[in-house]
Gaussian input, Z-matrix of N, CA and C with variables (Angstrom, degrees):
# hf/3-21g

backbone

0 1
 N
 C     1     B1
 C     2     B2     1     A1
 N     3     B3     2     A2     1     D1
 C     4     B4     3     A3     2     D2
 C     5     B5     4     A4     3     D3
 N     6     B6     5     A5     4     D4
 C     7     B7     6     A6     5     D5
 C     8     B8     7     A7     6     D6
 N     9     B9     8     A8     7     D7
 C    10    B10     9     A9     8     D8
 C    11    B11    10    A10     9     D9
 N    12    B12    11    A11    10    D10
 C    13    B13    12    A12    11    D11
 C    14    B14    13    A13    12    D12
 N    15    B15    14    A14    13    D13
 C    16    B16    15    A15    14    D14
 C    17    B17    16    A16    15    D15
 N    18    B18    17    A17    16    D16
 C    19    B19    18    A18    17    D17
 C    20    B20    19    A19    18    D18
 N    21    B21    20    A20    19    D19
 C    22    B22    21    A21    20    D20
 C    23    B23    22    A22    21    D21
 N    24    B24    23    A23    22    D22
 C    25    B25    24    A24    23    D23
 C    26    B26    25    A25    24    D24
 N    27    B27    26    A26    25    D25
 C    28    B28    27    A27    26    D26
 C    29    B29    28    A28    27    D27
 N    30    B30    29    A29    28    D28
 C    31    B31    30    A30    29    D29
 C    32    B32    31    A31    30    D30
 N    33    B33    32    A32    31    D31
 C    34    B34    33    A33    32    D32
 C    35    B35    34    A34    33    D33
 N    36    B36    35    A35    34    D34
 C    37    B37    36    A36    35    D35
 C    38    B38    37    A37    36    D36
 N    39    B39    38    A38    37    D37
 C    40    B40    39    A39    38    D38
 C    41    B41    40    A40    39    D39
 N    42    B42    41    A41    40    D40
 C    43    B43    42    A42    41    D41
 C    44    B44    43    A43    42    D42
 N    45    B45    44    A44    43    D43
 C    46    B46    45    A45    44    D44
 C    47    B47    46    A46    45    D45
 N    48    B48    47    A47    46    D46
 C    49    B49    48    A48    47    D47
 C    50    B50    49    A49    48    D48
 N    51    B51    50    A50    49    D49
 C    52    B52    51    A51    50    D50
 C    53    B53    52    A52    51    D51
 N    54    B54    53    A53    52    D52
 C    55    B55    54    A54    53    D53
 C    56    B56    55    A55    54    D54
 N    57    B57    56    A56    55    D55
 C    58    B58    57    A57    56    D56
 C    59    B59    58    A58    57    D57
 N    60    B60    59    A59    58    D58
 C    61    B61    60    A60    59    D59
 C    62    B62    61    A61    60    D60
 N    63    B63    62    A62    61    D61
 C    64    B64    63    A63    62    D62
 C    65    B65    64    A64    63    D63
 N    66    B66    65    A65    64    D64
 C    67    B67    66    A66    65    D65
 C    68    B68    67    A67    66    D66
 N    69    B69    68    A68    67    D67
 C    70    B70    69    A69    68    D68
 C    71    B71    70    A70    69    D69
 N    72    B72    71    A71    70    D70
 C    73    B73    72    A72    71    D71
 C    74    B74    73    A73    72    D72
 N    75    B75    74    A74    73    D73
 C    76    B76    75    A75    74    D74
 C    77    B77    76    A76    75    D75
 N    78    B78    77    A77    76    D76
 C    79    B79    78    A78    77    D77
 C    80    B80    79    A79    78    D78
 N    81    B81    80    A80    79    D79
 C    82    B82    81    A81    80    D80
 C    83    B83    82    A82    81    D81
 N    84    B84    83    A83    82    D82
 C    85    B85    84    A84    83    D83
 C    86    B86    85    A85    84    D84
 N    87    B87    86    A86    85    D85
 C    88    B88    87    A87    86    D86
 C    89    B89    88    A88    87    D87
 N    90    B90    89    A89    88    D88
 C    91    B91    90    A90    89    D89
 C    92    B92    91    A91    90    D90
 N    93    B93    92    A92    91    D91
 C    94    B94    93    A93    92    D92
 C    95    B95    94    A94    93    D93
 N    96    B96    95    A95    94    D94
 C    97    B97    96    A96    95    D95
 C    98    B98    97    A97    96    D96
 N    99    B99    98    A98    97    D97
 C   100   B100    99    A99    98    D98
 C   101   B101   100   A100    99    D99
 N   102   B102   101   A101   100   D100
 C   103   B103   102   A102   101   D101
 C   104   B104   103   A103   102   D102
 N   105   B105   104   A104   103   D103
 C   106   B106   105   A105   104   D104
 C   107   B107   106   A106   105   D105
 N   108   B108   107   A107   106   D106
 C   109   B109   108   A108   107   D107
 C   110   B110   109   A109   108   D108
 N   111   B111   110   A110   109   D109
 C   112   B112   111   A111   110   D110
 C   113   B113   112   A112   111   D111
 N   114   B114   113   A113   112   D112
 C   115   B115   114   A114   113   D113
 C   116   B116   115   A115   114   D114
 N   117   B117   116   A116   115   D115
 C   118   B118   117   A117   116   D116
 C   119   B119   118   A118   117   D117
 N   120   B120   119   A119   118   D118
 C   121   B121   120   A120   119   D119
 C   122   B122   121   A121   120   D120
 N   123   B123   122   A122   121   D121
 C   124   B124   123   A123   122   D122
 C   125   B125   124   A124   123   D123
 N   126   B126   125   A125   124   D124
 C   127   B127   126   A126   125   D125
 C   128   B128   127   A127   126   D126
 N   129   B129   128   A128   127   D127
 C   130   B130   129   A129   128   D128
 C   131   B131   130   A130   129   D129
 N   132   B132   131   A131   130   D130
 C   133   B133   132   A132   131   D131
 C   134   B134   133   A133   132   D132
 N   135   B135   134   A134   133   D133
 C   136   B136   135   A135   134   D134
 C   137   B137   136   A136   135   D135
 N   138   B138   137   A137   136   D136
 C   139   B139   138   A138   137   D137
 C   140   B140   139   A139   138   D138
 N   141   B141   140   A140   139   D139
 C   142   B142   141   A141   140   D140
 C   143   B143   142   A142   141   D141
 N   144   B144   143   A143   142   D142
 C   145   B145   144   A144   143   D143
 C   146   B146   145   A145   144   D144
 N   147   B147   146   A146   145   D145
 C   148   B148   147   A147   146   D146
 C   149   B149   148   A148   147   D147
 N   150   B150   149   A149   148   D148
 C   151   B151   150   A150   149   D149
 C   152   B152   151   A151   150   D150
 N   153   B153   152   A152   151   D151
 C   154   B154   153   A153   152   D152
 C   155   B155   154   A154   153   D153
 N   156   B156   155   A155   154   D154
 C   157   B157   156   A156   155   D155
 C   158   B158   157   A157   156   D156
 N   159   B159   158   A158   157   D157
 C   160   B160   159   A159   158   D158
 C   161   B161   160   A160   159   D159
 N   162   B162   161   A161   160   D160
 C   163   B163   162   A162   161   D161
 C   164   B164   163   A163   162   D162
 N   165   B165   164   A164   163   D163
 C   166   B166   165   A165   164   D164
 C   167   B167   166   A166   165   D165
 N   168   B168   167   A167   166   D166
 C   169   B169   168   A168   167   D167
 C   170   B170   169   A169   168   D168
 N   171   B171   170   A170   169   D169
 C   172   B172   171   A171   170   D170
 C   173   B173   172   A172   171   D171
 N   174   B174   173   A173   172   D172
 C   175   B175   174   A174   173   D173
 C   176   B176   175   A175   174   D174
 N   177   B177   176   A176   175   D175
 C   178   B178   177   A177   176   D176
 C   179   B179   178   A178   177   D177
 N   180   B180   179   A179   178   D178
 C   181   B181   180   A180   179   D179
 C   182   B182   181   A181   180   D180
 N   183   B183   182   A182   181   D181
 C   184   B184   183   A183   182   D182
 C   185   B185   184   A184   183   D183
 N   186   B186   185   A185   184   D184
 C   187   B187   186   A186   185   D185
 C   188   B188   187   A187   186   D186
 N   189   B189   188   A188   187   D187
 C   190   B190   189   A189   188   D188
 C   191   B191   190   A190   189   D189
 N   192   B192   191   A191   190   D190
 C   193   B193   192   A192   191   D191
 C   194   B194   193   A193   192   D192
 N   195   B195   194   A194   193   D193
 C   196   B196   195   A195   194   D194
 C   197   B197   196   A196   195   D195
 N   198   B198   197   A197   196   D196
 C   199   B199   198   A198   197   D197
 C   200   B200   199   A199   198   D198
 N   201   B201   200   A200   199   D199
 C   202   B202   201   A201   200   D200
 C   203   B203   202   A202   201   D201
 N   204   B204   203   A203   202   D202
 C   205   B205   204   A204   203   D203
 C   206   B206   205   A205   204   D204
 N   207   B207   206   A206   205   D205
 C   208   B208   207   A207   206   D206
 C   209   B209   208   A208   207   D207
 N   210   B210   209   A209   208   D208
 C   211   B211   210   A210   209   D209
 C   212   B212   211   A211   210   D210
 N   213   B213   212   A212   211   D211
 C   214   B214   213   A213   212   D212
 C   215   B215   214   A214   213   D213
 N   216   B216   215   A215   214   D214
 C   217   B217   216   A216   215   D215
 C   218   B218   217   A217   216   D216
 N   219   B219   218   A218   217   D217
 C   220   B220   219   A219   218   D218
 C   221   B221   220   A220   219   D219
 N   222   B222   221   A221   220   D220
 C   223   B223   222   A222   221   D221
 C   224   B224   223   A223   222   D222
 N   225   B225   224   A224   223   D223
 C   226   B226   225   A225   224   D224
 C   227   B227   226   A226   225   D225
 N   228   B228   227   A227   226   D226
 C   229   B229   228   A228   227   D227
 C   230   B230   229   A229   228   D228
 N   231   B231   230   A230   229   D229
 C   232   B232   231   A231   230   D230
 C   233   B233   232   A232   231   D231
 N   234   B234   233   A233   232   D232
 C   235   B235   234   A234   233   D233
 C   236   B236   235   A235   234   D234
 N   237   B237   236   A236   235   D235
 C   238   B238   237   A237   236   D236
 C   239   B239   238   A238   237   D237
 N   240   B240   239   A239   238   D238
 C   241   B241   240   A240   239   D239
 C   242   B242   241   A241   240   D240
 N   243   B243   242   A242   241   D241
 C   244   B244   243   A243   242   D242
 C   245   B245   244   A244   243   D243
 N   246   B246   245   A245   244   D244
 C   247   B247   246   A246   245   D245
 C   248   B248   247   A247   246   D246
 N   249   B249   248   A248   247   D247
 C   250   B250   249   A249   248   D248
 C   251   B251   250   A250   249   D249
 N   252   B252   251   A251   250   D250
 C   253   B253   252   A252   251   D251
 C   254   B254   253   A253   252   D252
 N   255   B255   254   A254   253   D253
 C   256   B256   255   A255   254   D254
 C   257   B257   256   A256   255   D255
 N   258   B258   257   A257   256   D256
 C   259   B259   258   A258   257   D257
 C   260   B260   259   A259   258   D258
 N   261   B261   260   A260   259   D259
 C   262   B262   261   A261   260   D260
 C   263   B263   262   A262   261   D261

   B1=1.4575
   B2=1.5175
   B3=1.3397
   B4=1.4599
   B5=1.5387
   B6=1.3353
   B7=1.4587
   B8=1.4944
   B9=1.2999
   B10=1.4825
   B11=1.5361
   B12=1.3216
   B13=1.4847
   B14=1.5124
   B15=1.3163
   B16=1.4693
   B17=1.5219
   B18=1.3038
   B19=1.4885
   B20=1.4992
   B21=1.3251
   B22=1.4910
   B23=1.5123
   B24=1.3682
   B25=1.4821
   B26=1.5324
   B27=1.3233
   B28=1.4301
   B29=1.5433
   B30=1.3411
   B31=1.4659
   B32=1.5329
   B33=1.3379
   B34=1.4976
   B35=1.5113
   B36=1.3663
   B37=1.4535
   B38=1.5424
   B39=1.3148
   B40=1.4480
   B41=1.5501
   B42=1.3061
   B43=1.4736
   B44=1.5233
   B45=1.3255
   B46=1.4881
   B47=1.5178
   B48=1.3641
   B49=1.4450
   B50=1.5695
   B51=1.3238
   B52=1.4829
   B53=1.5176
   B54=1.3262
   B55=1.4265
   B56=1.5265
   B57=1.3235
   B58=1.4441
   B59=1.5455
   B60=1.3417
   B61=1.4776
   B62=1.5012
   B63=1.3446
   B64=1.4665
   B65=1.5046
   B66=1.3529
   B67=1.4507
   B68=1.5478
   B69=1.3412
   B70=1.4461
   B71=1.4920
   B72=1.3306
   B73=1.4555
   B74=1.4761
   B75=1.3294
   B76=1.4412
   B77=1.5391
   B78=1.3640
   B79=1.4602
   B80=1.5326
   B81=1.3381
   B82=1.4737
   B83=1.5545
   B84=1.3524
   B85=1.4757
   B86=1.5625
   B87=1.2866
   B88=1.4636
   B89=1.5511
   B90=1.2896
   B91=1.4562
   B92=1.5543
   B93=1.3062
   B94=1.4867
   B95=1.5369
   B96=1.3366
   B97=1.4524
   B98=1.5458
   B99=1.3316
   B100=1.4802
   B101=1.5159
   B102=1.3050
   B103=1.4972
   B104=1.5645
   B105=1.2820
   B106=1.4664
   B107=1.5268
   B108=1.3332
   B109=1.4236
   B110=1.5133
   B111=1.2975
   B112=1.4793
   B113=1.5109
   B114=1.3224
   B115=1.4822
   B116=1.4692
   B117=1.2770
   B118=1.4493
   B119=1.5247
   B120=1.3334
   B121=1.4423
   B122=1.5360
   B123=1.3238
   B124=1.4369
   B125=1.4907
   B126=1.3527
   B127=1.4501
   B128=1.5027
   B129=1.3307
   B130=1.4553
   B131=1.5064
   B132=1.3227
   B133=1.4749
   B134=1.5274
   B135=1.3103
   B136=1.4332
   B137=1.5415
   B138=1.2772
   B139=1.4419
   B140=1.5292
   B141=1.2671
   B142=1.5162
   B143=1.5202
   B144=1.2966
   B145=1.4474
   B146=1.5529
   B147=1.2972
   B148=1.4720
   B149=1.5386
   B150=1.3355
   B151=1.4228
   B152=1.5326
   B153=1.3238
   B154=1.4704
   B155=1.5269
   B156=1.2871
   B157=1.4944
   B158=1.5117
   B159=1.3195
   B160=1.4473
   B161=1.5564
   B162=1.3057
   B163=1.4854
   B164=1.5202
   B165=1.3099
   B166=1.4673
   B167=1.5360
   B168=1.3596
   B169=1.4532
   B170=1.5073
   B171=1.3466
   B172=1.4220
   B173=1.5524
   B174=1.2804
   B175=1.4682
   B176=1.5066
   B177=1.2963
   B178=1.4893
   B179=1.5587
   B180=1.3227
   B181=1.4742
   B182=1.5633
   B183=1.3341
   B184=1.4641
   B185=1.5381
   B186=1.3413
   B187=1.4492
   B188=1.5167
   B189=1.3196
   B190=1.4806
   B191=1.5493
   B192=1.3154
   B193=1.4696
   B194=1.5003
   B195=1.3366
   B196=1.4919
   B197=1.5178
   B198=1.3162
   B199=1.4151
   B200=1.5636
   B201=1.2792
   B202=1.4808
   B203=1.5353
   B204=1.3546
   B205=1.4607
   B206=1.5355
   B207=1.3186
   B208=1.4474
   B209=1.5543
   B210=1.3586
   B211=1.4795
   B212=1.5254
   B213=1.3015
   B214=1.5146
   B215=1.5053
   B216=1.3372
   B217=1.4992
   B218=1.5155
   B219=1.3072
   B220=1.4637
   B221=1.5381
   B222=1.3101
   B223=1.4598
   B224=1.5217
   B225=1.3584
   B226=1.4217
   B227=1.5769
   B228=1.2997
   B229=1.4777
   B230=1.4905
   B231=1.3766
   B232=1.4657
   B233=1.5343
   B234=1.3208
   B235=1.4747
   B236=1.4858
   B237=1.3252
   B238=1.4595
   B239=1.5294
   B240=1.3377
   B241=1.5208
   B242=1.4794
   B243=1.3616
   B244=1.4368
   B245=1.5407
   B246=1.3194
   B247=1.4326
   B248=1.5602
   B249=1.2897
   B250=1.4705
   B251=1.5310
   B252=1.3353
   B253=1.4712
   B254=1.4553
   B255=1.3257
   B256=1.4789
   B257=1.5417
   B258=1.3044
   B259=1.4875
   B260=1.5469
   B261=1.3026
   B262=1.4657
   B263=1.5409
   A1=107.93
   A2=113.99
   A3=118.90
   A4=108.80
   A5=115.21
   A6=122.17
   A7=109.98
   A8=116.78
   A9=122.24
   A10=108.69
   A11=113.35
   A12=118.36
   A13=112.52
   A14=115.43
   A15=119.29
   A16=109.00
   A17=115.53
   A18=121.03
   A19=109.55
   A20=118.24
   A21=121.17
   A22=108.15
   A23=114.99
   A24=119.10
   A25=111.46
   A26=116.31
   A27=123.01
   A28=107.60
   A29=114.84
   A30=119.79
   A31=109.06
   A32=113.51
   A33=119.43
   A34=110.05
   A35=117.64
   A36=117.79
   A37=107.53
   A38=114.44
   A39=120.98
   A40=108.56
   A41=116.53
   A42=120.39
   A43=110.07
   A44=116.84
   A45=120.60
   A46=110.35
   A47=118.03
   A48=121.27
   A49=109.47
   A50=115.24
   A51=119.38
   A52=110.54
   A53=119.21
   A54=123.75
   A55=111.55
   A56=116.25
   A57=123.24
   A58=108.03
   A59=117.72
   A60=120.13
   A61=113.17
   A62=116.27
   A63=119.69
   A64=111.48
   A65=116.16
   A66=122.74
   A67=114.30
   A68=117.78
   A69=123.08
   A70=113.51
   A71=117.69
   A72=123.20
   A73=107.70
   A74=118.22
   A75=122.82
   A76=112.84
   A77=117.19
   A78=118.18
   A79=113.64
   A80=116.13
   A81=119.35
   A82=109.90
   A83=116.66
   A84=120.84
   A85=113.00
   A86=117.53
   A87=121.05
   A88=112.31
   A89=116.05
   A90=120.10
   A91=108.43
   A92=115.12
   A93=119.39
   A94=112.64
   A95=118.17
   A96=119.67
   A97=110.64
   A98=115.81
   A99=118.84
   A100=111.35
   A101=117.49
   A102=120.68
   A103=109.73
   A104=114.33
   A105=121.36
   A106=108.23
   A107=116.07
   A108=121.64
   A109=109.57
   A110=117.14
   A111=123.34
   A112=108.36
   A113=116.08
   A114=120.71
   A115=110.58
   A116=118.84
   A117=125.92
   A118=109.87
   A119=118.30
   A120=120.63
   A121=116.14
   A122=117.67
   A123=120.77
   A124=115.26
   A125=116.25
   A126=121.75
   A127=108.84
   A128=115.98
   A129=120.72
   A130=110.34
   A131=116.55
   A132=118.19
   A133=110.89
   A134=116.40
   A135=119.39
   A136=111.08
   A137=115.89
   A138=117.04
   A139=109.67
   A140=114.95
   A141=122.14
   A142=106.38
   A143=117.43
   A144=122.50
   A145=107.84
   A146=114.65
   A147=119.80
   A148=107.99
   A149=113.39
   A150=118.17
   A151=106.87
   A152=114.47
   A153=119.21
   A154=107.38
   A155=115.57
   A156=119.86
   A157=111.07
   A158=114.87
   A159=121.07
   A160=108.68
   A161=115.64
   A162=116.13
   A163=110.47
   A164=116.21
   A165=120.49
   A166=111.70
   A167=116.83
   A168=119.05
   A169=111.81
   A170=120.04
   A171=123.11
   A172=111.28
   A173=117.18
   A174=120.37
   A175=110.67
   A176=116.89
   A177=120.87
   A178=109.86
   A179=115.73
   A180=118.40
   A181=111.62
   A182=114.84
   A183=119.50
   A184=110.28
   A185=115.92
   A186=118.55
   A187=111.79
   A188=117.52
   A189=120.42
   A190=110.07
   A191=116.58
   A192=120.21
   A193=110.13
   A194=115.79
   A195=119.54
   A196=110.12
   A197=117.72
   A198=123.09
   A199=109.90
   A200=115.91
   A201=118.37
   A202=113.48
   A203=113.86
   A204=119.42
   A205=112.91
   A206=114.43
   A207=122.58
   A208=111.81
   A209=115.40
   A210=120.83
   A211=108.86
   A212=116.36
   A213=117.11
   A214=110.45
   A215=115.45
   A216=118.96
   A217=110.65
   A218=119.04
   A219=121.61
   A220=109.89
   A221=117.41
   A222=121.11
   A223=110.93
   A224=115.70
   A225=118.82
   A226=112.24
   A227=114.40
   A228=118.58
   A229=111.57
   A230=116.72
   A231=120.27
   A232=109.62
   A233=117.23
   A234=120.54
   A235=110.24
   A236=117.78
   A237=120.49
   A238=111.33
   A239=114.99
   A240=116.54
   A241=111.22
   A242=118.30
   A243=120.75
   A244=111.37
   A245=117.33
   A246=121.64
   A247=110.62
   A248=114.31
   A249=118.24
   A250=109.55
   A251=118.98
   A252=120.80
   A253=112.60
   A254=118.71
   A255=121.15
   A256=111.19
   A257=115.61
   A258=118.20
   A259=113.65
   A260=116.91
   A261=122.18
   A262=111.66
   D1=119.70
   D2=-177.85
   D3=-85.38
   D4=133.75
   D5=179.73
   D6=-75.29
   D7=138.45
   D8=176.49
   D9=-78.09
   D10=125.88
   D11=-177.91
   D12=-98.14
   D13=148.28
   D14=177.31
   D15=-78.73
   D16=155.36
   D17=175.82
   D18=-79.00
   D19=136.49
   D20=175.85
   D21=-79.35
   D22=125.19
   D23=-177.11
   D24=-67.24
   D25=164.79
   D26=171.52
   D27=-82.61
   D28=142.12
   D29=-178.49
   D30=-117.18
   D31=142.15
   D32=178.99
   D33=-77.57
   D34=-27.28
   D35=-176.00
   D36=-153.08
   D37=167.27
   D38=177.51
   D39=-64.39
   D40=-39.43
   D41=179.54
   D42=-58.89
   D43=-44.93
   D44=-179.82
   D45=-64.04
   D46=-39.48
   D47=179.77
   D48=-67.07
   D49=-43.43
   D50=178.42
   D51=-58.49
   D52=-44.45
   D53=179.30
   D54=-61.76
   D55=-39.89
   D56=-178.87
   D57=-62.79
   D58=-52.91
   D59=-174.75
   D60=-69.77
   D61=-21.46
   D62=175.59
   D63=-66.10
   D64=-26.16
   D65=-175.57
   D66=-103.25
   D67=-9.11
   D68=-173.39
   D69=-109.79
   D70=152.00
   D71=168.29
   D72=-89.76
   D73=117.64
   D74=-175.35
   D75=-63.54
   D76=-24.30
   D77=-178.67
   D78=-68.66
   D79=-13.67
   D80=175.20
   D81=-79.85
   D82=-14.80
   D83=-176.36
   D84=-117.04
   D85=-20.21
   D86=-176.53
   D87=-131.72
   D88=142.81
   D89=176.63
   D90=-94.29
   D91=92.83
   D92=-174.12
   D93=-68.48
   D94=-11.58
   D95=-179.66
   D96=-70.79
   D97=-17.33
   D98=179.38
   D99=-102.39
   D100=5.63
   D101=-178.34
   D102=-67.31
   D103=148.07
   D104=-179.35
   D105=-119.01
   D106=146.52
   D107=175.78
   D108=-68.66
   D109=146.18
   D110=-179.35
   D111=-126.54
   D112=132.63
   D113=172.05
   D114=-98.61
   D115=133.82
   D116=179.80
   D117=-119.34
   D118=73.30
   D119=-170.78
   D120=-64.38
   D121=-23.26
   D122=-179.66
   D123=-96.46
   D124=4.81
   D125=177.89
   D126=-78.31
   D127=122.99
   D128=179.02
   D129=-94.92
   D130=138.00
   D131=179.84
   D132=-66.87
   D133=142.24
   D134=178.60
   D135=-64.33
   D136=148.77
   D137=179.69
   D138=-123.97
   D139=158.89
   D140=-179.36
   D141=-127.43
   D142=131.30
   D143=177.23
   D144=-79.57
   D145=133.46
   D146=176.68
   D147=-128.64
   D148=161.76
   D149=174.72
   D150=-113.01
   D151=130.44
   D152=-176.09
   D153=-131.35
   D154=121.28
   D155=178.61
   D156=-90.75
   D157=121.31
   D158=-178.17
   D159=-122.85
   D160=147.19
   D161=172.35
   D162=-60.51
   D163=144.47
   D164=-175.43
   D165=-56.56
   D166=-41.18
   D167=-179.01
   D168=-64.56
   D169=-34.91
   D170=176.16
   D171=-67.61
   D172=-45.13
   D173=177.59
   D174=-61.02
   D175=-41.64
   D176=179.28
   D177=-63.01
   D178=-41.25
   D179=178.58
   D180=-64.38
   D181=-40.30
   D182=177.96
   D183=-63.38
   D184=-45.03
   D185=179.70
   D186=-63.94
   D187=-35.71
   D188=176.83
   D189=-65.14
   D190=-44.46
   D191=178.43
   D192=-61.71
   D193=-44.28
   D194=-179.89
   D195=-61.69
   D196=-44.32
   D197=-176.01
   D198=-63.88
   D199=-38.10
   D200=178.55
   D201=-69.52
   D202=-21.12
   D203=175.96
   D204=-97.32
   D205=-2.67
   D206=-179.73
   D207=59.62
   D208=42.99
   D209=175.65
   D210=-130.24
   D211=155.03
   D212=175.14
   D213=-63.69
   D214=144.51
   D215=-173.89
   D216=-64.45
   D217=-34.47
   D218=-179.79
   D219=-66.25
   D220=-37.28
   D221=176.23
   D222=-64.84
   D223=-40.85
   D224=179.33
   D225=-64.65
   D226=-38.94
   D227=175.21
   D228=-59.32
   D229=-42.72
   D230=-178.34
   D231=-65.54
   D232=-40.87
   D233=177.93
   D234=-61.49
   D235=-46.16
   D236=-177.44
   D237=-64.37
   D238=-40.40
   D239=177.72
   D240=-64.30
   D241=-41.98
   D242=178.41
   D243=-61.24
   D244=-46.34
   D245=179.08
   D246=-58.12
   D247=-44.15
   D248=-178.27
   D249=-64.54
   D250=-42.27
   D251=177.29
   D252=-62.62
   D253=-39.20
   D254=-178.15
   D255=-70.00
   D256=-28.86
   D257=179.89
   D258=-81.17
   D259=-8.09
   D260=179.91
   D261=-78.75

């Protein structure tokens, strides 16, 4: 037995639509059993700027390692952090 779905209203703005969906159960409007997975290969993860205090000798060593690999030192730090997290 197929459930009768409500019609999604027209919205004057994104703000109005956001307010609507915050108050509604989407299953009354959409049949999620027919949903398909979507790949977004060009979507970049959001980033957050942080401040990290390092001893000067450690930063110098990181910059030397990055220079020998011909990559920016901040990118190398991100790679190392990711590798460490994956090994945990």
